[in-house]
N, C-alpha and C positions, 0 to 999 in steps of 0.2 A: 349400576355401572355407568361411569362417566363417559360421555360422548367424546370421541377423539376430535381434536381440532385440526383443521386443514389450513395449510399455508400454500400459496401459489406464487411461483416465480415466473416472470415472463418467458425466461429462456433457461435451458439446461446450462450448467456452468461450463465456461470455456476452459480449455486445457492449459492455457498459459496466461499468466497475469494475475495481479492482486485481486480484482473482483471475483475471478473464478475461484481462487484459493479461499477467499472469504465465504462464498456461497457453498462450496463443497464442505467446508468445516461446519458451517451453521446447519446445513441440511443433516449432516451426520448426527450432530448433537440433538437436533429437534426430533429426529426419528428415534433416537435412543430414549427420549423422554415421551414417546408415544404420539407425536404429531404425524399427520399424513402430509406428504410433500407432493405437489403436483406442479405442472408447467403449462403456461399459456392456455391454449384452447382445450386442454384436457379437462379443465374445470372452469365454469362460470359462476360457481357459488361457493368459493372458499370463505373461511372465516377471515383470513388475513391475506392481503397481497403485499409482498415485499418487492419494491422496485430498487434495484441496485444501480444508482446513477440515473439512467434513462431507459426508455424503451420506445420503439415505434408502434407497439401493439396498443395503441390508444383505444381502438374500438373494443378490444377485449377488456381493457381496463374499465371503460365506461360500463360495459355489461356487468362486470363484477360489482361495480359500485351501485348499479341499479338493483342488484341482488343483495345489497346491504353489506357487502364485504368492506372491511376497513383497510385503508392503504397506508402502509408505513414506507417512507422514502428515505433510503440511506444515501447520504450525499458525500461525494468526494470533492476534490478541489475543482476549480473552474478551468476550462480550456483557455489558454492564454498565449502559448508560445507561437501559435500561428499568426497572432496579431503583431509579433515582433519580427519573426523571420518568415518571409513569404514561402509557403510550402507548395505552391501550385494551386491553380483555381479549384480543382476538384477537392483537394484536401481542405482548402480554406472553407469552401461551402459546406463540406461534411461537418467540420468542427462547429461552424455557426449554427447549422440546423440542429446538431446534437445539443448545443447549449440552449436553444430556444425550447426544445422538447423538455429538457430537464427543468428549466425555469417554469414552464407551464405546469408540469406535474407537481413541483414544489408548491406553487401558489394555489392551484385550483383542484388538484386531485388528492393530495396527501392529507391524511388525518393526523399523522404524527411524523416528525422528521428526526432522523438520527444523523448527527454529524460525527465523523470519525475522530476529530480532534477539536480542541478549542480554536486552533488556528483556522481550520476550515470553517467553523461557525462564524468567526469574525470576518473572514474573507467574504462569505455570502452576505452577511449583514451589511458590510460596508458597500458592496457592489449593488445589491438588490433589495436591501431593507428587510424589515421584520415581516414575519407572517404569523397569523393568529393560529398557531398549531401547538400541540404538545412537542417540546424540544428536549432531546437527550444528546449527551456526548458519550459515545461508546467507542473506545479504541479497538483496533484490530487485535487479534490474539492468535496464539498457536497452541498446539498440543505439546506440553512441556515434556512429555515422555518420548514423543516422536523426535522433537528437537531437543534432545538431552545435551548436557554440557560436554564439550570436548575434553580430552585428556589434559593434564596439566602441561605447562610449558616444557618441562624437562622430558615428558613422556612422548610428546608429539614428534612423529617423523615428518618433518616439514617438507611438503611438496610445493605448495603455493602459499607463500607467506601472506600476500594481500589478495583478497577476493572481492569481486564486484558481481552482484546479481541484479539485473535490471530487466524489465519487460522489453525495453529497447534502449539502445544507446544512440542518441541523436546528435551527431555533429558536435560542434563547439557549443558550450564550453567543455563538454565531457572529454573530448579528444585532447584539448589543450591541457586539461588536468592530468590525463594519463601520460601525455608526452613529457610532462614536467618531472615524472618519477624516474629516477636514474639508478637508485641504489637497491631497489627491491624487485622481487619477482611478483608480477601482477597477473591474475587470471580473471578474464572478463566474460561473463555469461549474459547473453541477451541478444535480441535481434539487432543486427547491424546491416548497413548497406555496403555493397561491394565498393562503391566509390569512396566511402569513408575509410574502409579498411585499406585500400590501395594508397590513399593519401597518407594515412598514418604510417603504413609500411615504408613509405618514401622517407620518413623521418628517422628510420633505422633505430627503432626502439624494440630490440629483440627481447627485452625483459617483460614486455606486455604481450600476452597471448589472448586471442579471441576464440571462444568456443561456441558461439551461437546460442540460440534459444534452447532451453531444456524444459522438460515437463516438470510439474511441481513435485512429482514423486522423487526427483533426483536432487532437489534443493538441499535437503539435509546432508546428503552424501557429499555434495560439492562444498558445502560449508565446513564439513569435517576436515577437508584438506587445507583450510585457511586458518590464519591466526588473527588477522585484522580484517574487518569489513570496511571497504571504502564505498561510501555512498556518492554516486555520480549525478543523481537527480537534483536539478536546481528548483528551489521552492517546492520541496516534497510535501504533499498533503498528509499522508500517513502510510509510508511504504512498508508493505508486509515483509520484504526481505531484510530490512533493518531489524524488525522485531524478531524474525527468525534467527538472524545472526546473534542477537543478544541472548536469545534462549540457548544457543549453542555455546555461549560464553565467549563470543568474539567481540572484543572492544570495537567501537565505531569511530571512524574518522570521517568527518563530513564538514561541509561549510555550514555556518550557523544561519541557515535560512529556513523558511517554512516551519514545519512542525518539529524540526530536529531537536531543539532544546526541550520541547515538551516531552518527546519520546526518550531521549538519551539521558537527560538530566545532567548532573555535574560530574559523576565519576565512572560512568559506563563507557567512556570514550573521550575524544577530544574534538570540540567544534571550533573550526577556524573562521575568523572574520573574513567575509567575502571582499570587503573594502570597496569594490566598484559596485555598479547597480545590477543585481541579479535579475530584476524585472525587465531589464533591457538586454539580458543575456550577454552582458559585457564580460570580458575576460577577468576571472578572479585572480586574486593574489595567490601565487603558489609557493611563495618563499617559505611559508611556515608548514607546508604539507609534509615534507620529509622530517622536519623537526617533530611533528606530531607522531609519526611512526616511531622515531627513535625514543621519544618519551614513553610511549606505550611499551615498547620492547624492553626498556630499562626497568619497568615496574609492571611486568605483564600480569602476574597473578592478581595484583590489586585491581587492575582494570577488568580483567576477565571475570573475576568473581563478582564484581559490582554489576557487570553486564548481565550475568545469569541471575543475580539477586533481583535486579530491577525487572527482568522478564517474569520472574516468579511472582513478584508483587503486583505488577500492572497488566501483564499480558497473558494470563492463564485462560485458555479457551473455555474452560468450564464456567468461569466467572462471566466471560463475554456472553455466552449463550444464556445464562441466567438473567443478565441485564436485558437482552432482547426479549426474552419471554415476559419479563416485567412490563416492557413497553407494549407488547402484544396484548397482554391481559388488561392493561389500562385502557387501550382503545376499545377492546371488546366489552369492557365494563360500561364505557360510555355508550356503546351501541345498544346495550340492554336496558339502559336507564331511560 
């Protein structure tokens, strides 16, 4: 009888946000394949430790390594917005400390590194150079049966034509983008501040509604009410919500920054030139935003079917889990040699 393999995560998955969604889905798939899943101090002797981004549990991580556990480090994009817009001293320090921890784990603790997109890989390489590790690119993915395609255009009872799902909606440029939309109903899900909401309300944009954060269990339901997904994140590394929307057959409208071209491709939506400098959070060109919505609605079945097809081709959760297991087995093989 084969011995079951054990994987340890530093923390239990969070209820909101992309990293928590990824961990929840990966855990489920690993358990179905016979792996034992543990957290933090529950185990100091796992076969694999998977660090998603960073962790403050460095002492626990060192003990696991002393017990010959192999560390796989899954990396997102770098913190950068706090370097452009001052968020306050506490938030700035938190972002800087988090980045130092992640860089330390990447260089000194990891046996293997997984980047979510080629864009993220290039970003890290340009900023902090190469590391002598096993490197993989594995996109995020979804359960294609849970996020099944919406009904056809003619069958949908339209409630919210444009939908945005974000972990948080942070000031401009996001609010400038939303304020530029005049002809369509937009529903925005994600954490917002009261100050931002009041400021936006003063601009009298009644077509844009804010619904706050939602648990991941409701994302599919929310996307069911939409027809186009508007991505508000500037320089997105690998947004889960975009992949979830494509799986539902929602065409994507986004600025052509970060990983969006890599994820959306040519025909699963429309990517708009930003024109100004997104890295400085400058105001983007919004002239072509509503033109993109009109273009998609004029040929909706084409874009919707391509969105679903691309999700089936690239973002199937079963394929993602198989790729991670391949990475785990590779580092375990090196451990035994």
